[in-house]
C-alpha positions in Angstrom: 147.7 56.6 53.9 150.4 58.0 56.1 152.9 55.0 56.0 152.6 54.8 52.2 153.2 58.6 51.8 156.1 58.4 54.2 157.7 55.5 52.2 157.2 57.5 48.9 158.8 60.7 50.4 161.6 58.6 51.8 162.4 56.9 48.4 162.3 60.1 46.5 164.6 61.8 49.1 167.0 58.9 48.9 167.0 59.1 45.1 167.7 62.8 45.2 170.5 62.5 47.7 172.1 59.8 45.5 171.8 62.0 42.4 173.4 65.0 44.2 176.4 62.9 45.2 179.0 63.4 42.5 181.7 61.6 44.3 179.9 58.2 44.4 181.0 55.6 41.7 178.2 54.9 39.2 176.7 51.3 39.2 176.6 49.0 36.3 174.5 46.0 35.3 176.2 42.6 35.6 174.5 41.1 32.7 171.4 41.7 30.4 167.9 41.0 31.8 166.6 37.6 30.5 163.4 37.2 28.7 161.0 34.8 30.3 158.5 32.3 29.2 156.1 30.8 31.7 152.8 29.0 31.5 149.8 30.9 32.9 149.3 30.4 36.5 153.1 29.9 37.2 155.4 32.2 38.9 157.7 34.5 36.7 160.9 35.8 38.2 163.0 38.5 36.8 166.6 38.9 38.3 168.6 42.1 37.9 172.3 42.1 38.8 173.8 45.4 39.7 177.4 45.9 40.4 178.6 48.7 42.8 175.0 49.9 43.6 176.3 52.2 46.4 173.7 54.7 47.5 171.5 54.3 44.4 168.3 52.4 44.4 166.8 49.7 42.2 163.3 50.2 40.9 161.0 47.7 38.8 158.6 49.2 36.2 156.1 47.8 33.8 157.1 49.6 30.6 153.9 49.3 28.4 151.7 50.7 31.2 154.5 53.0 32.6 153.7 51.6 36.1 156.3 51.7 39.0 156.1 48.3 40.6 158.8 48.5 43.3 161.4 50.8 44.7 164.2 49.1 46.7 162.5 46.7 48.9 159.1 48.4 48.8 156.2 47.3 46.6 154.5 50.4 45.3 151.8 48.8 43.0 148.5 47.6 44.6 148.9 44.2 42.7 149.1 41.6 45.6 150.8 39.3 43.1 154.0 41.5 42.8 156.8 41.0 45.3 160.6 41.9 45.4 163.6 40.1 46.9 167.2 40.9 47.0 170.5 39.3 48.0 172.6 42.1 49.4 172.8 45.1 47.1 173.8 43.2 44.1 171.0 40.8 43.0 167.4 42.2 42.8 164.4 39.9 41.8 160.9 40.8 40.8 158.4 38.1 41.4 155.1 37.9 39.4 152.9 35.2 41.0 150.0 33.4 39.5 150.7 34.8 36.1 148.0 35.8 33.8 147.9 36.6 30.1 147.5 40.3 30.9 150.9 40.1 32.5 152.6 39.7 29.2 154.8 42.5 28.2 158.2 44.4 28.8 159.5 44.9 32.3 162.4 47.2 33.3 165.0 47.2 36.1 166.0 50.8 36.7 168.7 52.5 38.7 168.3 56.1 39.6 171.7 57.3 38.2 171.9 60.5 36.1 171.2 59.8 33.4 168.9 56.9 34.5 170.3 53.4 33.5 168.0 50.5 32.9 167.8 46.9 31.7 164.7 45.5 30.1 163.2 41.9 29.6 160.1 40.4 27.9 157.6 38.2 29.8 155.8 35.7 27.5 152.9 33.9 29.1 151.7 30.8 27.2 148.6 29.2 27.6 147.9 25.4 27.2 145.3 24.6 24.4 141.6 24.4 25.3 138.7 23.1 23.1 135.7 25.3 22.9 132.6 23.2 23.4 130.3 25.7 22.0 132.0 25.8 18.6 133.0 22.2 18.3 130.9 19.4 16.8 129.1 16.9 19.1 128.1 13.3 18.3 126.5 13.0 14.9 124.0 10.6 13.3 123.8 10.7 9.5 122.5 8.6 6.5 125.0 6.5 4.5 125.9 8.5 1.4 125.6 11.9 2.8 128.3 14.5 3.4 129.7 15.2 6.9 131.6 18.1 8.4 133.3 17.8 11.8 134.6 21.0 13.5 137.0 21.4 16.3 137.7 25.1 17.7 140.5 25.5 20.1 142.3 28.5 21.8 145.6 28.9 23.4 149.0 30.7 23.4 150.7 30.2 20.9 147.7 29.2 18.6 147.1 25.4 18.8 147.4 23.0 15.9 144.3 20.7 15.5 144.6 17.2 14.3 142.0 14.3 13.8 142.5 10.7 14.2 140.3 7.7 14.8 140.2 6.5 18.3 140.6 2.8 17.5 143.4 3.5 15.0 143.6 3.1 11.4 143.3 5.6 8.5 140.6 8.2 8.2 139.2 6.9 4.9 139.4 9.9 2.9 140.6 10.1 -0.8 144.2 10.2 0.6 143.6 7.8 3.5 145.8 9.5 6.0 145.9 8.2 9.6 146.0 11.8 10.8 144.3 14.7 9.3 145.3 18.3 10.2 143.0 21.3 10.4 140.1 22.5 12.6 137.6 21.1 10.1 137.2 17.4 8.9 135.1 16.9 5.8 134.0 13.5 4.7 132.2 13.2 1.3 129.7 10.4 0.7 130.1 8.9 4.2 130.0 5.1 4.3 129.5 2.5 7.2 133.3 2.3 7.1 133.5 5.8 8.5 131.4 5.0 11.5 133.1 5.2 14.9 134.7 7.6 17.4 136.9 10.4 16.2 139.5 12.3 18.4 140.0 16.1 17.8 143.4 16.8 19.4 144.6 20.4 20.0 148.3 21.0 21.0 150.6 24.1 20.9 153.8 22.8 22.7 152.5 23.8 26.1 151.5 20.8 28.0 149.0 19.2 28.4 147.5 18.7 24.9 143.7 18.3 25.1 141.4 16.3 23.0 137.6 15.8 22.5 135.9 12.4 21.4 133.2 12.9 18.6 131.2 9.7 17.6 130.0 9.4 14.1 127.0 7.2 13.6 126.0 6.1 10.1 122.6 4.7 9.5 121.9 2.2 6.7 119.4 -0.5 5.7 120.2 -4.2 6.4 122.1 -6.3 3.9 122.5 -10.1 4.2 124.8 -12.4 2.5 125.2 -16.3 2.9 128.3 -18.4 2.2 126.4 -21.7 1.5 123.1 -21.3 -0.1 122.5 -25.0 -0.9 123.1 -27.5 1.9 122.7 -31.2 2.0 121.7 -33.3 5.1 120.3 -36.5 6.2 117.6 -37.2 8.7 118.8 -37.0 12.3 121.8 -34.9 11.5 122.9 -31.9 13.7 123.2 -28.8 11.5 124.3 -25.3 11.7 123.2 -22.6 9.2 124.6 -19.2 9.2 123.8 -15.7 7.6 125.9 -12.6 8.0 124.1 -9.2 8.2 125.1 -5.5 8.2 122.8 -2.8 9.4 122.6 0.1 11.7 120.5 0.9 13.7 120.9 -2.6 14.9 118.3 -4.8 13.3 115.8 -7.3 14.6 116.8 -10.7 13.2 114.9 -14.0 12.9 114.6 -17.3 11.0 111.7 -18.9 9.3 111.5 -22.7 8.5 110.2 -24.1 5.1 106.7 -23.8 6.4 107.2 -20.1 6.6 106.8 -20.2 10.3 109.1 -18.1 12.5 111.5 -20.2 14.5 111.8 -19.8 18.1 114.2 -21.6 20.5 112.8 -25.1 21.3 114.0 -28.7 21.7 115.0 -28.9 18.1 116.1 -25.4 17.1 118.7 -23.0 18.6 118.7 -19.4 17.4 121.6 -17.1 18.0 122.6 -13.5 16.9 126.2 -12.7 17.5 126.8 -8.7 17.1 130.2 -7.2 16.3 129.9 -3.4 15.7 127.3 -3.0 12.8 127.8 -6.8 11.7 125.7 -9.6 13.0 126.3 -13.2 12.6 122.8 -15.0 12.6 123.1 -18.8 13.4 120.5 -21.4 13.5 121.4 -24.9 14.9 118.9 -27.7 14.0 119.4 -30.3 16.7 118.1 -33.3 14.7 117.0 -32.8 10.9 113.4 -34.0 10.4 111.6 -34.6 7.1 109.8 -31.4 7.4 113.1 -29.4 7.6 113.9 -30.1 3.9 113.3 -27.0 1.9 114.1 -23.3 2.2 115.1 -21.6 5.4 115.1 -17.8 5.6 117.1 -15.6 7.7 115.7 -12.0 8.0 117.1 -8.7 9.2 114.9 -5.6 9.6 115.4 -2.0 11.0 113.7 1.2 10.6 115.3 1.8 7.1 114.3 -1.5 5.4 114.2 -5.4 5.5 116.4 -7.8 3.8 116.4 -11.7 3.8 118.5 -14.5 2.5 117.6 -18.2 1.9 119.4 -21.4 2.5 117.9 -24.5 0.8 118.3 -27.9 2.6 118.1 -31.0 0.6 118.1 -34.6 1.5 121.1 -36.9 1.3 121.0 -40.7 2.1 122.7 -41.7 5.3 125.5 -40.3 7.4 128.7 -39.3 5.4 130.7 -40.7 8.5 129.3 -44.2 8.2 130.6 -46.6 5.4 128.1 -47.6 3.0 127.9 -51.2 2.0 130.2 -52.1 -0.9 128.0 -53.8 -3.4 130.9 -54.7 -5.7 132.6 -56.5 -2.7 129.5 -58.2 -1.6 128.7 -59.5 -5.2 132.5 -60.7 -5.6 132.2 -62.5 -2.3 129.0 -64.3 -3.4 130.6 -65.1 -6.8 133.5 -66.7 -5.0 131.2 -68.9 -2.9 128.9 -70.0 -5.7 131.8 -70.7 -8.2 133.9 -72.4 -5.5 131.0 -74.9 -5.1 131.0 -75.3 -9.0 134.8 -75.9 -8.9 134.5 -78.4 -6.1 131.8 -80.2 -7.9 134.0 -80.5 -11.1 137.1 -81.6 -9.0 139.0 -78.4 -9.4 141.4 -76.9 -7.0 141.1 -73.3 -5.8 144.0 -71.1 -7.1 145.8 -69.1 -4.5 145.0 -65.9 -6.2 141.3 -66.3 -5.1 142.0 -66.3 -1.4 142.8 -62.6 -0.9 139.2 -61.5 -0.7 139.8 -59.0 2.2 142.2 -56.7 0.2 141.2 -53.3 -1.1 138.8 -52.7 -4.1 141.5 -52.5 -6.7 143.1 -55.8 -5.7 139.7 -57.4 -5.6 138.9 -56.2 -9.0 142.1 -57.3 -10.5 142.0 -60.8 -8.7 138.4 -61.3 -9.6 139.1 -60.6 -13.2 142.2 -63.0 -13.1 140.3 -65.8 -11.4 137.4 -65.5 -13.8 139.6 -65.7 -16.9 141.6 -68.8 -15.5 138.5 -70.5 -14.4 136.6 -70.3 -17.8 139.8 -71.4 -19.8 140.3 -74.4 -17.4 136.7 -75.5 -17.9 136.8 -75.0 -21.6 140.0 -77.0 -21.8 138.9 -80.0 -19.6 135.2 -80.3 -19.7 134.0 -78.9 -22.9 130.9 -76.6 -23.5 128.4 -79.5 -22.7 129.8 -80.3 -19.3 130.1 -76.6 -18.4 126.5 -76.1 -19.3 125.5 -79.1 -17.0 127.6 -77.7 -14.1 126.1 -74.3 -14.3 122.6 -75.7 -14.5 123.2 -77.8 -11.4 124.8 -74.7 -9.6 121.7 -72.6 -10.5 119.3 -75.2 -9.2 121.1 -75.4 -5.8 
Protein backbone atom coordinates (compact mmCIF):
# COMPACT_ATOMS: atom_id res chain seq x y z
CA UNK A 1 0.00 0.00 0.00
CA UNK A 2 2.82 2.44 0.76
CA UNK A 3 4.31 2.54 -2.80
CA UNK A 4 0.86 3.17 -4.35
CA UNK A 5 0.09 5.89 -1.79
CA UNK A 6 3.47 7.49 -2.42
CA UNK A 7 2.89 7.53 -6.21
CA UNK A 8 -0.54 9.09 -5.75
CA UNK A 9 0.77 11.77 -3.40
CA UNK A 10 3.62 12.47 -5.84
CA UNK A 11 1.29 12.87 -8.80
CA UNK A 12 -1.07 15.15 -6.88
CA UNK A 13 1.85 17.25 -5.69
CA UNK A 14 3.23 17.50 -9.21
CA UNK A 15 -0.15 18.55 -10.58
CA UNK A 16 -0.47 21.17 -7.85
CA UNK A 17 2.97 22.61 -8.59
CA UNK A 18 2.14 22.85 -12.29
CA UNK A 19 -1.12 24.64 -11.56
CA UNK A 20 0.69 27.13 -9.29
CA UNK A 21 3.22 28.02 -11.99
CA UNK A 22 1.75 31.00 -13.86
CA UNK A 23 4.91 31.52 -15.92
CA UNK A 24 4.75 28.19 -17.76
CA UNK A 25 3.31 28.03 -21.25
CA UNK A 26 0.05 26.14 -21.50
CA UNK A 27 0.16 22.88 -23.52
CA UNK A 28 -2.13 22.23 -26.47
CA UNK A 29 -3.33 19.08 -28.25
CA UNK A 30 -1.74 18.35 -31.60
CA UNK A 31 -4.85 16.74 -33.12
CA UNK A 32 -8.20 15.30 -31.97
CA UNK A 33 -8.30 11.84 -30.44
CA UNK A 34 -9.31 9.26 -33.03
CA UNK A 35 -12.29 6.96 -32.52
CA UNK A 36 -11.36 3.28 -32.58
CA UNK A 37 -13.12 0.14 -33.76
CA UNK A 38 -11.54 -3.18 -32.82
CA UNK A 39 -12.67 -6.77 -32.76
CA UNK A 40 -13.20 -8.33 -29.40
CA UNK A 41 -9.97 -9.87 -28.08
CA UNK A 42 -7.74 -7.47 -30.02
CA UNK A 43 -5.68 -4.58 -28.58
CA UNK A 44 -6.99 -1.00 -28.72
CA UNK A 45 -4.51 1.88 -28.69
CA UNK A 46 -5.53 5.51 -28.19
CA UNK A 47 -2.80 8.03 -29.03
CA UNK A 48 -2.82 11.56 -27.56
CA UNK A 49 -0.40 14.17 -28.98
CA UNK A 50 0.35 17.10 -26.65
CA UNK A 51 2.50 19.98 -27.75
CA UNK A 52 4.55 21.96 -25.17
CA UNK A 53 3.54 19.76 -22.24
CA UNK A 54 6.11 21.37 -19.93
CA UNK A 55 5.62 20.56 -16.26
CA UNK A 56 2.06 19.39 -16.78
CA UNK A 57 0.96 15.75 -16.66
CA UNK A 58 -1.15 13.62 -18.99
CA UNK A 59 -3.81 11.38 -17.52
CA UNK A 60 -6.18 8.83 -19.14
CA UNK A 61 -9.75 8.42 -17.84
CA UNK A 62 -12.77 6.25 -18.61
CA UNK A 63 -15.52 8.84 -19.06
CA UNK A 64 -18.69 6.81 -18.52
CA UNK A 65 -17.45 5.29 -15.26
CA UNK A 66 -15.38 8.37 -14.24
CA UNK A 67 -12.40 6.12 -13.59
CA UNK A 68 -8.80 7.39 -13.63
CA UNK A 69 -6.79 4.85 -15.58
CA UNK A 70 -3.29 6.38 -15.71
CA UNK A 71 -1.39 9.50 -14.60
CA UNK A 72 1.82 10.21 -16.48
CA UNK A 73 3.66 6.88 -16.66
CA UNK A 74 1.77 5.27 -13.77
CA UNK A 75 -1.22 2.93 -14.11
CA UNK A 76 -3.75 3.79 -11.43
CA UNK A 77 -6.53 1.30 -12.22
CA UNK A 78 -6.27 -2.29 -11.05
CA UNK A 79 -7.20 -3.51 -14.53
CA UNK A 80 -4.16 -5.51 -15.62
CA UNK A 81 -5.14 -5.11 -19.30
CA UNK A 82 -4.43 -1.34 -19.17
CA UNK A 83 -0.99 0.08 -19.98
CA UNK A 84 0.50 3.47 -20.91
CA UNK A 85 3.45 4.31 -23.11
CA UNK A 86 4.99 7.59 -24.27
CA UNK A 87 7.48 9.00 -26.69
CA UNK A 88 9.17 11.88 -24.94
CA UNK A 89 6.63 14.31 -23.52
CA UNK A 90 4.68 14.71 -26.76
CA UNK A 91 3.02 11.33 -27.62
CA UNK A 92 1.09 9.46 -24.97
CA UNK A 93 -0.65 6.17 -25.72
CA UNK A 94 -3.27 4.21 -23.79
CA UNK A 95 -3.23 0.44 -24.42
CA UNK A 96 -6.27 -1.75 -23.75
CA UNK A 97 -5.25 -5.34 -24.33
CA UNK A 98 -7.60 -8.27 -24.97
CA UNK A 99 -10.60 -5.99 -25.46
CA UNK A 100 -14.00 -7.02 -24.21
CA UNK A 101 -17.46 -5.81 -25.03
CA UNK A 102 -17.52 -4.06 -21.65
CA UNK A 103 -14.61 -1.86 -22.79
CA UNK A 104 -16.89 -0.09 -25.27
CA UNK A 105 -17.29 3.62 -24.42
CA UNK A 106 -15.68 7.08 -24.24
CA UNK A 107 -12.05 7.60 -23.17
CA UNK A 108 -10.38 10.92 -22.27
CA UNK A 109 -6.83 12.21 -22.57
CA UNK A 110 -6.59 14.96 -19.92
CA UNK A 111 -3.92 17.56 -19.12
CA UNK A 112 -3.97 19.21 -15.68
CA UNK A 113 -4.06 22.82 -16.83
CA UNK A 114 -6.32 25.42 -15.22
CA UNK A 115 -8.91 25.09 -16.51
CA UNK A 116 -8.42 21.40 -17.33
CA UNK A 117 -8.02 20.59 -21.05
CA UNK A 118 -9.04 17.26 -22.56
CA UNK A 119 -9.49 15.28 -25.73
CA UNK A 120 -11.99 12.38 -26.04
CA UNK A 121 -12.42 9.38 -28.32
CA UNK A 122 -14.88 6.48 -28.57
CA UNK A 123 -13.92 2.82 -28.49
CA UNK A 124 -16.24 0.50 -30.44
CA UNK A 125 -15.72 -3.19 -29.78
CA UNK A 126 -17.21 -5.33 -32.54
CA UNK A 127 -18.00 -9.00 -32.14
CA UNK A 128 -18.00 -11.58 -34.98
CA UNK A 129 -21.32 -13.39 -35.44
CA UNK A 130 -22.13 -16.53 -33.55
CA UNK A 131 -25.03 -18.95 -34.03
CA UNK A 132 -26.91 -19.95 -30.89
CA UNK A 133 -27.40 -23.70 -31.01
CA UNK A 134 -30.13 -23.70 -28.37
CA UNK A 135 -32.37 -21.42 -30.45
CA UNK A 136 -31.51 -22.80 -33.89
CA UNK A 137 -33.23 -25.69 -35.66
CA UNK A 138 -31.56 -29.06 -35.89
CA UNK A 139 -31.97 -31.72 -38.60
CA UNK A 140 -35.67 -32.29 -39.31
CA UNK A 141 -37.74 -35.22 -40.61
CA UNK A 142 -41.18 -34.36 -42.02
CA UNK A 143 -43.89 -35.95 -44.16
CA UNK A 144 -44.36 -34.72 -47.70
CA UNK A 145 -47.10 -32.10 -47.89
CA UNK A 146 -46.59 -30.71 -44.38
CA UNK A 147 -45.38 -27.19 -43.48
CA UNK A 148 -41.81 -26.64 -42.28
CA UNK A 149 -40.23 -23.80 -40.26
CA UNK A 150 -36.45 -23.58 -39.92
CA UNK A 151 -34.99 -21.09 -37.41
CA UNK A 152 -31.51 -19.62 -37.05
CA UNK A 153 -30.62 -17.41 -34.06
CA UNK A 154 -27.38 -15.41 -34.20
CA UNK A 155 -25.63 -12.85 -32.02
CA UNK A 156 -22.84 -10.37 -32.69
CA UNK A 157 -22.02 -6.66 -32.81
CA UNK A 158 -23.30 -5.15 -34.99
CA UNK A 159 -26.38 -7.36 -35.22
CA UNK A 160 -25.80 -10.08 -37.82
CA UNK A 161 -27.79 -10.61 -41.00
CA UNK A 162 -29.01 -14.19 -41.48
CA UNK A 163 -29.32 -15.77 -44.94
CA UNK A 164 -30.35 -19.24 -46.10
CA UNK A 165 -29.06 -21.17 -49.07
CA UNK A 166 -28.98 -24.77 -50.24
CA UNK A 167 -25.65 -26.46 -49.66
CA UNK A 168 -25.54 -28.05 -53.13
CA UNK A 169 -26.59 -24.85 -54.89
CA UNK A 170 -29.76 -24.08 -56.75
CA UNK A 171 -32.85 -22.20 -55.70
CA UNK A 172 -34.75 -22.69 -52.49
CA UNK A 173 -38.03 -23.72 -54.12
CA UNK A 174 -40.40 -21.28 -52.53
CA UNK A 175 -43.02 -19.29 -54.39
CA UNK A 176 -40.34 -16.83 -55.58
CA UNK A 177 -37.61 -19.49 -56.06
CA UNK A 178 -34.73 -17.34 -54.78
CA UNK A 179 -31.30 -18.91 -54.45
CA UNK A 180 -30.78 -16.99 -51.20
CA UNK A 181 -33.45 -16.17 -48.61
CA UNK A 182 -32.86 -13.58 -45.89
CA UNK A 183 -34.21 -13.64 -42.37
CA UNK A 184 -33.79 -15.70 -39.25
CA UNK A 185 -36.83 -17.86 -40.15
CA UNK A 186 -37.25 -19.99 -43.30
CA UNK A 187 -40.81 -21.18 -43.90
CA UNK A 188 -41.67 -23.81 -46.52
CA UNK A 189 -45.36 -24.47 -47.20
CA UNK A 190 -46.43 -27.93 -48.38
CA UNK A 191 -42.94 -29.38 -48.50
CA UNK A 192 -42.12 -31.78 -51.35
CA UNK A 193 -39.33 -34.24 -52.02
CA UNK A 194 -37.63 -31.52 -54.09
CA UNK A 195 -37.04 -29.58 -50.84
CA UNK A 196 -35.09 -32.45 -49.29
CA UNK A 197 -31.40 -31.91 -48.58
CA UNK A 198 -28.97 -29.83 -46.48
CA UNK A 199 -29.55 -26.10 -45.92
CA UNK A 200 -26.99 -23.56 -44.70
CA UNK A 201 -27.91 -20.86 -42.21
CA UNK A 202 -25.24 -18.13 -42.62
CA UNK A 203 -24.74 -15.24 -40.16
CA UNK A 204 -22.56 -12.25 -41.07
CA UNK A 205 -22.16 -8.69 -39.80
CA UNK A 206 -19.06 -7.43 -41.61
CA UNK A 207 -16.75 -8.67 -38.86
CA UNK A 208 -14.87 -11.74 -40.03
CA UNK A 209 -15.37 -14.56 -39.92
CA UNK A 210 -18.96 -15.24 -40.99
CA UNK A 211 -20.37 -18.44 -39.50
CA UNK A 212 -22.84 -21.02 -40.73
CA UNK A 213 -24.78 -24.01 -39.53
CA UNK A 214 -25.85 -27.01 -41.63
CA UNK A 215 -29.43 -28.19 -41.22
CA UNK A 216 -30.60 -31.30 -43.08
CA UNK A 217 -34.26 -31.49 -44.11
CA UNK A 218 -35.48 -35.05 -44.69
CA UNK A 219 -38.83 -35.59 -46.40
CA UNK A 220 -40.60 -38.96 -46.10
CA UNK A 221 -42.95 -40.17 -48.87
CA UNK A 222 -44.27 -43.48 -50.09
CA UNK A 223 -42.80 -45.16 -53.17
CA UNK A 224 -43.77 -44.36 -56.73
CA UNK A 225 -42.70 -46.35 -59.80
CA UNK A 226 -42.64 -45.48 -63.47
CA UNK A 227 -41.58 -47.54 -66.49
CA UNK A 228 -40.44 -46.26 -69.87
CA UNK A 229 -41.27 -49.44 -71.85
CA UNK A 230 -44.13 -51.53 -70.51
CA UNK A 231 -44.31 -53.84 -73.54
CA UNK A 232 -41.10 -55.54 -74.69
CA UNK A 233 -40.60 -58.09 -77.47
CA UNK A 234 -37.90 -60.75 -77.30
CA UNK A 235 -36.90 -64.05 -78.88
CA UNK A 236 -35.72 -67.15 -77.09
CA UNK A 237 -32.05 -67.03 -76.14
CA UNK A 238 -31.87 -63.24 -76.24
CA UNK A 239 -30.08 -61.27 -73.49
CA UNK A 240 -32.52 -58.66 -72.21
CA UNK A 241 -32.39 -55.74 -69.74
CA UNK A 242 -35.59 -54.52 -68.05
CA UNK A 243 -35.67 -51.25 -66.06
CA UNK A 244 -38.00 -49.55 -63.57
CA UNK A 245 -37.46 -46.20 -61.87
CA UNK A 246 -38.58 -45.58 -58.30
CA UNK A 247 -38.71 -42.60 -55.92
CA UNK A 248 -39.17 -43.16 -52.19
CA UNK A 249 -37.86 -42.14 -48.79
CA UNK A 250 -36.98 -43.82 -46.49
CA UNK A 251 -35.07 -45.83 -49.05
CA UNK A 252 -37.31 -48.70 -50.14
CA UNK A 253 -36.79 -52.42 -50.38
CA UNK A 254 -36.92 -53.35 -54.09
CA UNK A 255 -37.34 -56.68 -55.84
CA UNK A 256 -38.61 -58.31 -59.07
CA UNK A 257 -41.05 -61.15 -59.68
CA UNK A 258 -41.17 -63.36 -62.78
CA UNK A 259 -44.37 -64.27 -64.71
CA UNK A 260 -44.92 -67.19 -62.34
CA UNK A 261 -45.10 -64.57 -59.51
CA UNK A 262 -41.95 -65.90 -57.86
CA UNK A 263 -39.42 -63.44 -56.46
CA UNK A 264 -36.29 -63.28 -58.58
CA UNK A 265 -32.88 -63.75 -57.01
CA UNK A 266 -29.49 -63.52 -58.64
CA UNK A 267 -28.67 -66.82 -60.36
CA UNK A 268 -27.23 -68.11 -63.63
CA UNK A 269 -30.04 -66.60 -65.70
CA UNK A 270 -31.01 -63.44 -63.77
CA UNK A 271 -29.04 -60.47 -62.47
CA UNK A 272 -30.87 -58.01 -60.17
CA UNK A 273 -29.45 -54.51 -59.52
CA UNK A 274 -30.67 -51.46 -57.56
CA UNK A 275 -28.78 -48.24 -58.35
CA UNK A 276 -29.57 -45.43 -55.84
CA UNK A 277 -29.19 -41.70 -56.49
CA UNK A 278 -30.58 -39.60 -53.65
CA UNK A 279 -34.21 -40.62 -53.20
CA UNK A 280 -34.29 -42.14 -56.73
CA UNK A 281 -33.52 -45.79 -57.49
CA UNK A 282 -33.04 -47.44 -60.88
CA UNK A 283 -34.21 -51.06 -60.65
CA UNK A 284 -32.54 -53.18 -63.33
CA UNK A 285 -33.19 -56.82 -64.23
CA UNK A 286 -30.89 -58.56 -66.72
CA UNK A 287 -32.20 -61.77 -68.27
CA UNK A 288 -29.11 -63.62 -69.48
CA UNK A 289 -31.03 -65.86 -71.90
CA UNK A 290 -34.78 -65.57 -72.46
CA UNK A 291 -36.57 -68.90 -71.94
CA UNK A 292 -40.16 -69.88 -72.82
CA UNK A 293 -41.25 -69.46 -69.18
CA UNK A 294 -40.04 -65.85 -69.25
CA UNK A 295 -42.80 -64.68 -71.59
CA UNK A 296 -45.42 -62.90 -69.53
CA UNK A 297 -45.49 -60.06 -66.97
CA UNK A 298 -42.49 -59.14 -64.82
CA UNK A 299 -43.19 -56.98 -61.75
CA UNK A 300 -40.81 -54.47 -60.14
CA UNK A 301 -41.81 -53.71 -56.54
CA UNK A 302 -40.70 -50.91 -54.17
CA UNK A 303 -41.85 -50.86 -50.54
CA UNK A 304 -41.05 -48.79 -47.46
CA UNK A 305 -42.71 -47.96 -44.15
CA UNK A 306 -45.21 -45.65 -45.87
CA UNK A 307 -46.48 -47.98 -48.58
CA UNK A 308 -45.81 -50.25 -51.54
CA UNK A 309 -45.96 -49.64 -55.30
CA UNK A 310 -45.23 -51.88 -58.27
CA UNK A 311 -44.96 -51.71 -62.05
CA UNK A 312 -45.37 -54.33 -64.78
CA UNK A 313 -43.41 -55.05 -67.93
CA UNK A 314 -45.00 -57.54 -70.34
CA UNK A 315 -42.56 -59.66 -72.32
CA UNK A 316 -43.93 -61.12 -75.58
CA UNK A 317 -42.40 -63.52 -78.08
CA UNK A 318 -40.95 -62.49 -81.44
CA UNK A 319 -39.52 -64.84 -84.08
CA UNK A 320 -35.77 -64.98 -84.56
CA UNK A 321 -33.01 -62.53 -83.86
CA UNK A 322 -33.54 -59.04 -85.33
CA UNK A 323 -29.82 -58.98 -86.19
CA UNK A 324 -30.06 -62.16 -88.37
CA UNK A 325 -31.37 -61.72 -91.97
CA UNK A 326 -34.52 -63.75 -92.46
CA UNK A 327 -34.83 -65.80 -95.68
CA UNK A 328 -36.28 -63.77 -98.57
CA UNK A 329 -39.11 -65.94 -99.86
CA UNK A 330 -39.68 -63.62 -102.84
CA UNK A 331 -36.04 -64.00 -103.95
CA UNK A 332 -36.09 -67.75 -103.39
CA UNK A 333 -39.28 -68.16 -105.40
CA UNK A 334 -37.86 -66.02 -108.24
CA UNK A 335 -34.68 -68.08 -108.33
CA UNK A 336 -36.67 -71.29 -108.59
CA UNK A 337 -38.88 -69.70 -111.28
CA UNK A 338 -35.80 -68.87 -113.30
CA UNK A 339 -34.46 -72.40 -113.03
CA UNK A 340 -37.77 -74.06 -113.99
CA UNK A 341 -38.54 -71.71 -116.84
CA UNK A 342 -35.02 -71.73 -118.16
CA UNK A 343 -35.52 -75.46 -118.54
CA UNK A 344 -38.76 -74.78 -120.39
CA UNK A 345 -37.12 -72.28 -122.73
CA UNK A 346 -34.23 -74.63 -123.45
CA UNK A 347 -36.72 -77.34 -124.29
CA UNK A 348 -38.46 -74.99 -126.72
CA UNK A 349 -35.20 -73.89 -128.32
CA UNK A 350 -35.34 -70.37 -126.88
CA UNK A 351 -32.40 -68.22 -125.83
CA UNK A 352 -32.20 -66.63 -122.41
CA UNK A 353 -32.52 -62.86 -122.55
CA UNK A 354 -29.71 -60.88 -120.81
CA UNK A 355 -32.18 -59.20 -118.48
CA UNK A 356 -32.78 -62.49 -116.67
CA UNK A 357 -29.13 -62.89 -115.62
CA UNK A 358 -29.16 -60.23 -112.87
CA UNK A 359 -30.54 -62.48 -110.16
CA UNK A 360 -28.22 -61.17 -107.42
CA UNK A 361 -29.37 -57.51 -107.47
CA UNK A 362 -31.57 -55.96 -104.83
CA UNK A 363 -35.28 -56.69 -104.38
CA UNK A 364 -36.56 -53.82 -106.52
CA UNK A 365 -34.37 -54.83 -109.47
CA UNK A 366 -35.41 -58.48 -109.10
CA UNK A 367 -39.04 -57.54 -109.07
CA UNK A 368 -38.71 -55.33 -112.13
CA UNK A 369 -36.57 -57.84 -114.08
CA UNK A 370 -38.79 -60.79 -113.24
CA UNK A 371 -41.84 -58.94 -114.41
CA UNK A 372 -40.08 -57.93 -117.64
CA UNK A 373 -38.82 -61.45 -118.31
CA UNK A 374 -42.20 -62.99 -117.62
CA UNK A 375 -43.95 -60.64 -120.03
CA UNK A 376 -41.35 -61.21 -122.76
CA UNK A 377 -41.42 -64.98 -122.25
CA UNK A 378 -45.19 -65.28 -122.59
CA UNK A 379 -45.34 -63.02 -125.66
CA UNK A 380 -42.58 -65.07 -127.31
CA UNK A 381 -44.36 -68.36 -126.64
CA UNK A 382 -47.67 -67.08 -127.86
CA UNK A 383 -46.13 -65.71 -131.05
CA UNK A 384 -44.13 -68.81 -132.01
CA UNK A 385 -45.71 -71.94 -130.54
CA UNK A 386 -49.34 -71.25 -130.03
CA UNK A 387 -51.57 -72.22 -127.15
CA UNK A 388 -51.42 -75.98 -127.73
CA UNK A 389 -47.63 -76.08 -127.76
CA UNK A 390 -47.37 -73.97 -124.62
CA UNK A 391 -49.75 -76.29 -122.84
CA UNK A 392 -47.66 -79.31 -123.84
CA UNK A 393 -44.41 -77.68 -122.70
CA UNK A 394 -45.82 -76.66 -119.36
CA UNK A 395 -47.21 -80.13 -118.84
CA UNK A 396 -43.82 -81.61 -119.59
CA UNK A 397 -42.11 -79.15 -117.21
CA UNK A 398 -44.48 -80.00 -114.39
CA UNK A 399 -43.96 -83.69 -114.87
CA UNK A 400 -40.18 -83.32 -114.59
